[in-house]
A tleap script that builds the chain and sets N, CA, C and O, in Angstrom:
source leaprc.protein.ff14SB
mol = sequence {
  NMET CYS PRO PHE GLU ASN ASN GLU ASP ASN
  PRO VAL GLU TRP ASN VAL SER GLU PHE TYR
  LYS GLU ASP ARG ASP LYS ARG ALA VAL GLY
  PRO LEU VAL GLN MET ILE ASN SER GLY LEU
  PRO ASP LEU LYS LEU ALA ALA ILE GLU ALA
  LEU GLY SER ILE LYS THR LYS GLU SER LEU
  GLU THR LEU GLU LYS LEU LEU HIE ASP ASP
  ASP LEU ASN ILE ARG GLU ALA ALA LYS LYS
  SER TYR ARG ARG ILE ARG LYS GLU GLN LYS
  GLU ASP GLU GLU ASP LYS LYS LYS ASN CPRO
}
set mol.1.N position { -14.450 -139.320 80.043 }
set mol.1.CA position { -13.876 -139.494 78.731 }
set mol.1.C position { -13.683 -138.129 78.077 }
set mol.1.O position { -14.577 -137.284 78.115 }
set mol.2.N position { -12.543 -137.924 77.494 }
set mol.2.CA position { -12.238 -136.671 76.804 }
set mol.2.C position { -12.828 -136.717 75.395 }
set mol.2.O position { -12.647 -137.716 74.699 }
set mol.3.N position { -13.525 -135.672 74.953 }
set mol.3.CA position { -14.137 -135.709 73.634 }
set mol.3.C position { -13.140 -135.793 72.491 }
set mol.3.O position { -13.518 -136.152 71.376 }
set mol.4.N position { -11.880 -135.471 72.738 }
set mol.4.CA position { -10.893 -135.495 71.668 }
set mol.4.C position { -9.966 -136.694 71.756 }
set mol.4.O position { -8.948 -136.741 71.065 }
set mol.5.N position { -10.299 -137.648 72.583 }
set mol.5.CA position { -9.475 -138.825 72.752 }
set mol.5.C position { -9.556 -139.688 71.493 }
set mol.5.O position { -10.648 -139.952 70.991 }
set mol.6.N position { -8.421 -140.122 70.989 }
set mol.6.CA position { -8.416 -140.969 69.801 }
set mol.6.C position { -8.910 -142.370 70.126 }
set mol.6.O position { -8.667 -142.893 71.213 }
set mol.7.N position { -9.595 -142.958 69.182 }
set mol.7.CA position { -10.064 -144.323 69.305 }
set mol.7.C position { -8.889 -145.247 68.982 }
set mol.7.O position { -8.201 -145.025 67.986 }
set mol.8.N position { -8.643 -146.274 69.796 }
set mol.8.CA position { -7.510 -147.170 69.588 }
set mol.8.C position { -7.602 -147.910 68.258 }
set mol.8.O position { -6.584 -148.115 67.597 }
set mol.9.N position { -8.797 -148.310 67.858 }
set mol.9.CA position { -8.969 -149.062 66.617 }
set mol.9.C position { -8.827 -148.186 65.387 }
set mol.9.O position { -8.358 -148.652 64.349 }
set mol.10.N position { -9.216 -146.946 65.483 }
set mol.10.CA position { -9.181 -146.035 64.350 }
set mol.10.C position { -8.758 -144.667 64.863 }
set mol.10.O position { -9.574 -143.940 65.430 }
set mol.11.N position { -7.478 -144.304 64.670 }
set mol.11.CA position { -6.992 -143.038 65.231 }
set mol.11.C position { -7.681 -141.801 64.670 }
set mol.11.O position { -7.588 -140.724 65.258 }
set mol.12.N position { -8.374 -141.938 63.537 }
set mol.12.CA position { -9.050 -140.787 62.947 }
set mol.12.C position { -10.427 -140.591 63.572 }
set mol.12.O position { -10.991 -139.498 63.519 }
set mol.13.N position { -10.960 -141.644 64.158 }
set mol.13.CA position { -12.305 -141.588 64.730 }
set mol.13.C position { -12.270 -140.911 66.097 }
set mol.13.O position { -11.420 -141.226 66.930 }
set mol.14.N position { -13.177 -139.998 66.320 }
set mol.14.CA position { -13.238 -139.241 67.563 }
set mol.14.C position { -14.354 -139.776 68.444 }
set mol.14.O position { -15.330 -140.338 67.946 }
set mol.15.N position { -14.212 -139.606 69.731 }
set mol.15.CA position { -15.194 -140.103 70.689 }
set mol.15.C position { -16.171 -139.032 71.148 }
set mol.15.O position { -16.816 -139.200 72.184 }
set mol.16.N position { -16.298 -137.941 70.409 }
set mol.16.CA position { -17.218 -136.880 70.807 }
set mol.16.C position { -18.642 -137.368 70.897 }
set mol.16.O position { -19.390 -136.953 71.782 }
set mol.17.N position { -19.022 -138.236 70.000 }
set mol.17.CA position { -20.397 -138.689 69.948 }
set mol.17.C position { -20.810 -139.335 71.263 }
set mol.17.O position { -21.838 -138.967 71.832 }
set mol.18.N position { -20.043 -140.275 71.746 }
set mol.18.CA position { -20.369 -140.956 72.994 }
set mol.18.C position { -20.309 -139.998 74.172 }
set mol.18.O position { -21.150 -140.056 75.069 }
set mol.19.N position { -19.326 -139.126 74.170 }
set mol.19.CA position { -19.174 -138.163 75.260 }
set mol.19.C position { -20.419 -137.301 75.401 }
set mol.19.O position { -20.937 -137.138 76.506 }
set mol.20.N position { -20.903 -136.750 74.301 }
set mol.20.CA position { -22.036 -135.839 74.375 }
set mol.20.C position { -23.372 -136.558 74.423 }
set mol.20.O position { -24.338 -136.012 74.955 }
set mol.21.N position { -23.456 -137.770 73.882 }
set mol.21.CA position { -24.719 -138.502 73.978 }
set mol.21.C position { -25.037 -138.780 75.437 }
set mol.21.O position { -26.182 -138.648 75.869 }
set mol.22.N position { -24.018 -139.164 76.190 }
set mol.22.CA position { -24.233 -139.442 77.604 }
set mol.22.C position { -24.582 -138.156 78.356 }
set mol.22.O position { -25.410 -138.169 79.266 }
set mol.23.N position { -23.965 -137.081 77.984 }
set mol.23.CA position { -24.141 -135.813 78.681 }
set mol.23.C position { -25.511 -135.199 78.395 }
set mol.23.O position { -26.189 -134.740 79.314 }
set mol.24.N position { -25.919 -135.189 77.126 }
set mol.24.CA position { -27.185 -134.583 76.702 }
set mol.24.C position { -27.366 -133.193 77.290 }
set mol.24.O position { -28.477 -132.792 77.636 }
set mol.25.N position { -26.295 -132.484 77.398 }
set mol.25.CA position { -26.306 -131.170 78.017 }
set mol.25.C position { -26.405 -130.112 76.932 }
set mol.25.O position { -25.649 -130.130 75.961 }
set mol.26.N position { -27.334 -129.198 77.103 }
set mol.26.CA position { -27.545 -128.148 76.112 }
set mol.26.C position { -26.323 -127.244 75.963 }
set mol.26.O position { -26.163 -126.581 74.938 }
set mol.27.N position { -25.473 -127.217 76.965 }
set mol.27.CA position { -24.245 -126.425 76.859 }
set mol.27.C position { -23.283 -127.007 75.836 }
set mol.27.O position { -22.345 -126.332 75.413 }
set mol.28.N position { -23.505 -128.246 75.437 }
set mol.28.CA position { -22.626 -128.905 74.465 }
set mol.28.C position { -22.896 -128.446 73.037 }
set mol.28.O position { -22.076 -128.690 72.153 }
set mol.29.N position { -24.023 -127.790 72.793 }
set mol.29.CA position { -24.388 -127.403 71.429 }
set mol.29.C position { -23.324 -126.506 70.804 }
set mol.29.O position { -22.902 -126.754 69.674 }
set mol.30.N position { -22.888 -125.483 71.507 }
set mol.30.CA position { -21.875 -124.565 70.966 }
set mol.30.C position { -20.597 -125.278 70.534 }
set mol.30.O position { -20.148 -125.102 69.402 }
set mol.31.N position { -20.003 -126.083 71.424 }
set mol.31.CA position { -18.801 -126.818 71.024 }
set mol.31.C position { -19.057 -127.794 69.868 }
set mol.31.O position { -18.192 -127.981 69.012 }
set mol.32.N position { -20.227 -128.407 69.844 }
set mol.32.CA position { -20.534 -129.319 68.744 }
set mol.32.C position { -20.636 -128.572 67.421 }
set mol.32.O position { -20.176 -129.067 66.392 }
set mol.33.N position { -21.228 -127.398 67.440 }
set mol.33.CA position { -21.312 -126.581 66.223 }
set mol.33.C position { -19.905 -126.197 65.770 }
set mol.33.O position { -19.619 -126.195 64.573 }
set mol.34.N position { -19.034 -125.877 66.708 }
set mol.34.CA position { -17.644 -125.564 66.350 }
set mol.34.C position { -16.963 -126.772 65.709 }
set mol.34.O position { -16.194 -126.623 64.760 }
set mol.35.N position { -17.246 -127.963 66.227 }
set mol.35.CA position { -16.672 -129.178 65.652 }
set mol.35.C position { -17.197 -129.410 64.234 }
set mol.35.O position { -16.455 -129.832 63.347 }
set mol.36.N position { -18.475 -129.131 64.038 }
set mol.36.CA position { -19.068 -129.271 62.706 }
set mol.36.C position { -18.391 -128.307 61.738 }
set mol.36.O position { -18.164 -128.649 60.578 }
set mol.37.N position { -18.071 -127.120 62.201 }
set mol.37.CA position { -17.441 -126.109 61.358 }
set mol.37.C position { -15.940 -126.334 61.177 }
set mol.37.O position { -15.284 -125.589 60.449 }
set mol.38.N position { -15.401 -127.351 61.831 }
set mol.38.CA position { -13.965 -127.612 61.768 }
set mol.38.C position { -13.498 -128.030 60.383 }
set mol.38.O position { -12.341 -127.813 60.025 }
set mol.39.N position { -14.384 -128.624 59.607 }
set mol.39.CA position { -14.000 -129.095 58.277 }
set mol.39.C position { -13.437 -130.504 58.278 }
set mol.39.O position { -13.185 -131.058 57.208 }
set mol.40.N position { -13.234 -131.094 59.429 }
set mol.40.CA position { -12.733 -132.471 59.508 }
set mol.40.C position { -13.922 -133.426 59.398 }
set mol.40.O position { -14.755 -133.470 60.304 }
set mol.41.N position { -14.018 -134.197 58.300 }
set mol.41.CA position { -15.220 -135.008 58.044 }
set mol.41.C position { -15.614 -135.957 59.175 }
set mol.41.O position { -16.787 -136.016 59.543 }
set mol.42.N position { -14.662 -136.696 59.730 }
set mol.42.CA position { -15.014 -137.646 60.800 }
set mol.42.C position { -15.494 -136.932 62.058 }
set mol.42.O position { -16.438 -137.374 62.712 }
set mol.43.N position { -14.840 -135.834 62.385 }
set mol.43.CA position { -15.239 -135.053 63.554 }
set mol.43.C position { -16.616 -134.436 63.315 }
set mol.43.O position { -17.456 -134.398 64.214 }
set mol.44.N position { -16.832 -133.963 62.113 }
set mol.44.CA position { -18.109 -133.355 61.736 }
set mol.44.C position { -19.243 -134.368 61.862 }
set mol.44.O position { -20.303 -134.053 62.404 }
set mol.45.N position { -19.020 -135.587 61.361 }
set mol.45.CA position { -20.054 -136.627 61.445 }
set mol.45.C position { -20.368 -136.998 62.892 }
set mol.45.O position { -21.532 -137.171 63.256 }
set mol.46.N position { -19.335 -137.118 63.708 }
set mol.46.CA position { -19.547 -137.465 65.120 }
set mol.46.C position { -20.316 -136.355 65.833 }
set mol.46.O position { -21.198 -136.629 66.648 }
set mol.47.N position { -19.983 -135.112 65.527 }
set mol.47.CA position { -20.670 -133.979 66.151 }
set mol.47.C position { -22.129 -133.906 65.706 }
set mol.47.O position { -23.006 -133.585 66.508 }
set mol.48.N position { -22.393 -134.199 64.440 }
set mol.48.CA position { -23.769 -134.204 63.934 }
set mol.48.C position { -24.585 -135.268 64.655 }
set mol.48.O position { -25.725 -135.022 65.051 }
set mol.49.N position { -24.008 -136.438 64.823 }
set mol.49.CA position { -24.707 -137.514 65.532 }
set mol.49.C position { -25.004 -137.109 66.976 }
set mol.49.O position { -26.112 -137.317 67.471 }
set mol.50.N position { -24.020 -136.537 67.637 }
set mol.50.CA position { -24.212 -136.113 69.021 }
set mol.50.C position { -25.244 -135.000 69.119 }
set mol.50.O position { -26.042 -134.973 70.056 }
set mol.51.N position { -25.232 -134.090 68.166 }
set mol.51.CA position { -26.185 -132.981 68.162 }
set mol.51.C position { -27.623 -133.498 68.086 }
set mol.51.O position { -28.545 -132.853 68.585 }
set mol.52.N position { -27.808 -134.651 67.466 }
set mol.52.CA position { -29.133 -135.248 67.347 }
set mol.52.C position { -29.737 -135.700 68.660 }
set mol.52.O position { -30.911 -136.065 68.710 }
set mol.53.N position { -28.957 -135.681 69.714 }
set mol.53.CA position { -29.486 -136.085 71.024 }
set mol.53.C position { -29.794 -134.886 71.917 }
set mol.53.O position { -30.180 -135.046 73.075 }
set mol.54.N position { -29.619 -133.683 71.366 }
set mol.54.CA position { -29.836 -132.477 72.170 }
set mol.54.C position { -30.946 -131.664 71.527 }
set mol.54.O position { -30.765 -131.070 70.464 }
set mol.55.N position { -32.094 -131.646 72.187 }
set mol.55.CA position { -33.288 -131.003 71.633 }
set mol.55.C position { -33.303 -129.505 71.914 }
set mol.55.O position { -33.879 -129.047 72.901 }
set mol.56.N position { -32.658 -128.752 71.026 }
set mol.56.CA position { -32.693 -127.297 71.145 }
set mol.56.C position { -32.962 -126.694 69.771 }
set mol.56.O position { -32.788 -127.340 68.738 }
set mol.57.N position { -33.388 -125.443 69.793 }
set mol.57.CA position { -33.628 -124.711 68.549 }
set mol.57.C position { -32.331 -124.609 67.744 }
set mol.57.O position { -32.329 -124.783 66.526 }
set mol.58.N position { -31.235 -124.324 68.441 }
set mol.58.CA position { -29.941 -124.191 67.760 }
set mol.58.C position { -29.511 -125.512 67.104 }
set mol.58.O position { -28.937 -125.511 66.015 }
set mol.59.N position { -29.792 -126.631 67.775 }
set mol.59.CA position { -29.473 -127.934 67.182 }
set mol.59.C position { -30.227 -128.123 65.875 }
set mol.59.O position { -29.648 -128.497 64.855 }
set mol.60.N position { -31.525 -127.859 65.922 }
set mol.60.CA position { -32.346 -128.028 64.722 }
set mol.60.C position { -31.913 -127.086 63.604 }
set mol.60.O position { -31.851 -127.490 62.443 }
set mol.61.N position { -31.618 -125.847 63.941 }
set mol.61.CA position { -31.189 -124.877 62.920 }
set mol.61.C position { -29.878 -125.313 62.272 }
set mol.61.O position { -29.719 -125.209 61.055 }
set mol.62.N position { -28.951 -125.797 63.075 }
set mol.62.CA position { -27.665 -126.255 62.546 }
set mol.62.C position { -27.864 -127.453 61.631 }
set mol.62.O position { -27.287 -127.522 60.546 }
set mol.63.N position { -28.684 -128.394 62.077 }
set mol.63.CA position { -28.933 -129.595 61.272 }
set mol.63.C position { -29.665 -129.257 59.977 }
set mol.63.O position { -29.386 -129.849 58.934 }
set mol.64.N position { -30.587 -128.322 60.036 }
set mol.64.CA position { -31.304 -127.899 58.822 }
set mol.64.C position { -30.325 -127.377 57.765 }
set mol.64.O position { -30.453 -127.701 56.585 }
set mol.65.N position { -29.364 -126.584 58.184 }
set mol.65.CA position { -28.370 -126.055 57.243 }
set mol.65.C position { -27.562 -127.186 56.612 }
set mol.65.O position { -27.210 -127.128 55.434 }
set mol.66.N position { -27.275 -128.208 57.405 }
set mol.66.CA position { -26.459 -129.318 56.917 }
set mol.66.C position { -27.218 -130.234 55.961 }
set mol.66.O position { -26.608 -131.061 55.282 }
set mol.67.N position { -28.532 -130.096 55.901 }
set mol.67.CA position { -29.317 -130.885 54.957 }
set mol.67.C position { -28.990 -130.520 53.513 }
set mol.67.O position { -29.369 -131.232 52.583 }
set mol.68.N position { -28.281 -129.404 53.332 }
set mol.68.CA position { -27.922 -128.925 51.998 }
set mol.68.C position { -26.411 -128.971 51.763 }
set mol.68.O position { -25.906 -128.351 50.826 }
set mol.69.N position { -25.696 -129.701 52.610 }
set mol.69.CA position { -24.248 -129.803 52.489 }
set mol.69.C position { -23.871 -130.497 51.176 }
set mol.69.O position { -24.657 -131.281 50.643 }
set mol.70.N position { -22.697 -130.220 50.665 }
set mol.70.CA position { -22.226 -130.852 49.434 }
set mol.70.C position { -21.958 -132.342 49.610 }
set mol.70.O position { -22.071 -133.110 48.654 }
set mol.71.N position { -21.610 -132.748 50.804 }
set mol.71.CA position { -21.245 -134.137 51.097 }
set mol.71.C position { -22.494 -134.958 51.439 }
set mol.71.O position { -23.223 -134.629 52.375 }
set mol.72.N position { -22.727 -136.009 50.687 }
set mol.72.CA position { -23.898 -136.869 50.898 }
set mol.72.C position { -23.907 -137.465 52.305 }
set mol.72.O position { -24.963 -137.535 52.934 }
set mol.73.N position { -22.751 -137.893 52.806 }
set mol.73.CA position { -22.688 -138.484 54.151 }
set mol.73.C position { -23.102 -137.473 55.215 }
set mol.73.O position { -23.773 -137.824 56.185 }
set mol.74.N position { -22.703 -136.234 55.030 }
set mol.74.CA position { -23.074 -135.178 55.978 }
set mol.74.C position { -24.581 -134.948 55.909 }
set mol.74.O position { -25.244 -134.835 56.940 }
set mol.75.N position { -25.121 -134.878 54.695 }
set mol.75.CA position { -26.572 -134.670 54.540 }
set mol.75.C position { -27.367 -135.799 55.178 }
set mol.75.O position { -28.364 -135.552 55.856 }
set mol.76.N position { -26.934 -137.031 54.967 }
set mol.76.CA position { -27.643 -138.183 55.539 }
set mol.76.C position { -27.562 -138.183 57.065 }
set mol.76.O position { -28.555 -138.458 57.739 }
set mol.77.N position { -26.400 -137.880 57.603 }
set mol.77.CA position { -26.248 -137.825 59.066 }
set mol.77.C position { -27.104 -136.710 59.650 }
set mol.77.O position { -27.734 -136.884 60.692 }
set mol.78.N position { -27.123 -135.569 58.977 }
set mol.78.CA position { -27.931 -134.441 59.450 }
set mol.78.C position { -29.413 -134.792 59.413 }
set mol.78.O position { -30.156 -134.457 60.336 }
set mol.79.N position { -29.843 -135.465 58.349 }
set mol.79.CA position { -31.249 -135.860 58.232 }
set mol.79.C position { -31.634 -136.816 59.361 }
set mol.79.O position { -32.698 -136.679 59.964 }
set mol.80.N position { -30.775 -137.771 59.636 }
set mol.80.CA position { -31.040 -138.746 60.704 }
set mol.80.C position { -31.138 -138.036 62.069 }
set mol.80.O position { -32.056 -138.304 62.844 }
set mol.81.N position { -30.200 -137.143 62.352 }
set mol.81.CA position { -30.210 -136.432 63.633 }
set mol.81.C position { -31.397 -135.487 63.733 }
set mol.81.O position { -32.015 -135.373 64.791 }
set mol.82.N position { -31.719 -134.811 62.638 }
set mol.82.CA position { -32.857 -133.892 62.615 }
set mol.82.C position { -34.151 -134.661 62.911 }
set mol.82.O position { -34.959 -134.240 63.739 }
set mol.83.N position { -34.331 -135.779 62.229 }
set mol.83.CA position { -35.543 -136.589 62.448 }
set mol.83.C position { -35.623 -137.118 63.873 }
set mol.83.O position { -36.706 -137.211 64.451 }
set mol.84.N position { -34.490 -137.459 64.424 }
set mol.84.CA position { -34.447 -137.959 65.800 }
set mol.84.C position { -34.963 -136.903 66.771 }
set mol.84.O position { -35.785 -137.196 67.639 }
set mol.85.N position { -34.480 -135.682 66.621 }
set mol.85.CA position { -34.924 -134.599 67.506 }
set mol.85.C position { -36.416 -134.349 67.329 }
set mol.85.O position { -37.155 -134.245 68.309 }
set mol.86.N position { -36.855 -134.253 66.085 }
set mol.86.CA position { -38.279 -133.977 65.820 }
set mol.86.C position { -39.155 -135.095 66.386 }
set mol.86.O position { -40.226 -134.822 66.928 }
set mol.87.N position { -38.719 -136.333 66.269 }
set mol.87.CA position { -39.481 -137.463 66.812 }
set mol.87.C position { -39.583 -137.350 68.331 }
set mol.87.O position { -40.658 -137.536 68.901 }
set mol.88.N position { -38.472 -137.048 68.979 }
set mol.88.CA position { -38.479 -136.903 70.437 }
set mol.88.C position { -39.340 -135.727 70.871 }
set mol.88.O position { -40.034 -135.808 71.885 }
set mol.89.N position { -39.303 -134.638 70.114 }
set mol.89.CA position { -40.144 -133.488 70.440 }
set mol.89.C position { -41.626 -133.853 70.323 }
set mol.89.O position { -42.440 -133.466 71.161 }
set mol.90.N position { -41.958 -134.591 69.289 }
set mol.90.CA position { -43.346 -135.016 69.094 }
set mol.90.C position { -43.798 -135.919 70.241 }
set mol.90.O position { -44.906 -135.770 70.756 }
set mol.91.N position { -42.940 -136.849 70.634 }
set mol.91.CA position { -43.261 -137.735 71.752 }
set mol.91.C position { -43.443 -136.942 73.044 }
set mol.91.O position { -44.340 -137.232 73.836 }
set mol.92.N position { -42.594 -135.947 73.253 }
set mol.92.CA position { -42.714 -135.094 74.443 }
set mol.92.C position { -44.051 -134.352 74.451 }
set mol.92.O position { -44.707 -134.256 75.488 }
set mol.93.N position { -44.449 -133.827 73.284 }
set mol.93.CA position { -45.725 -133.116 73.168 }
set mol.93.C position { -46.902 -134.047 73.454 }
set mol.93.O position { -47.858 -133.657 74.124 }
set mol.94.N position { -46.832 -135.272 72.946 }
set mol.94.CA position { -47.903 -136.243 73.183 }
set mol.94.C position { -47.986 -136.607 74.657 }
set mol.94.O position { -49.077 -136.761 75.204 }
set mol.95.N position { -46.824 -136.744 75.301 }
set mol.95.CA position { -46.799 -137.042 76.734 }
set mol.95.C position { -47.431 -135.902 77.542 }
set mol.95.O position { -48.161 -136.144 78.503 }
set mol.96.N position { -47.149 -134.677 77.146 }
set mol.96.CA position { -47.730 -133.522 77.845 }
set mol.96.C position { -49.243 -133.495 77.707 }
set mol.96.O position { -49.949 -133.124 78.645 }
set mol.97.N position { -49.743 -133.887 76.541 }
set mol.97.CA position { -51.191 -133.921 76.329 }
set mol.97.C position { -51.843 -135.004 77.186 }
set mol.97.O position { -52.942 -134.815 77.707 }
set mol.98.N position { -51.167 -136.127 77.327 }
set mol.98.CA position { -51.719 -137.227 78.114 }
set mol.98.C position { -51.630 -136.957 79.609 }
set mol.98.O position { -52.504 -137.345 80.384 }
set mol.99.N position { -50.557 -136.284 79.991 }
set mol.99.CA position { -50.316 -136.010 81.406 }
set mol.99.C position { -50.094 -134.509 81.630 }
set mol.99.O position { -48.963 -134.074 81.845 }
set mol.100.N position { -51.165 -133.725 81.579 }
set mol.100.CA position { -51.000 -132.255 81.716 }
set mol.100.C position { -50.544 -131.812 83.089 }
set mol.100.O position { -50.371 -130.616 83.325 }
savepdb mol mol.pdb
quit
C-alpha cells in the first residue's frame, strides 16, 4: 500500500497510518515527521497516530512538541500517541525485569 494513496470513501483521508502501523519501522520516523510538518491537518493527524506505534526518542520528542500545538485535535492525537509509546515502554521494562 502506498502511504499517499487516497481513500475511496474520503479523498482527503490518507492511508499513512495503516501503512506505517504495519511496518513499525524506525526508518519511518523521519518521513512521518515531515508529514507532520506539512501543515495538512488530515495528513498530520494520520502521521501522529502512526508515530505512536514507533518507540523511539525522536518519536517521543516530536509528540511532546505537539502537546502544545494550537489545534486541539492535534494536541489530543499527540497525547494519545505519546501515552501509547510510554505505556509500551513501561511494559517492555517490566518484561525485562521478569525475564532478564
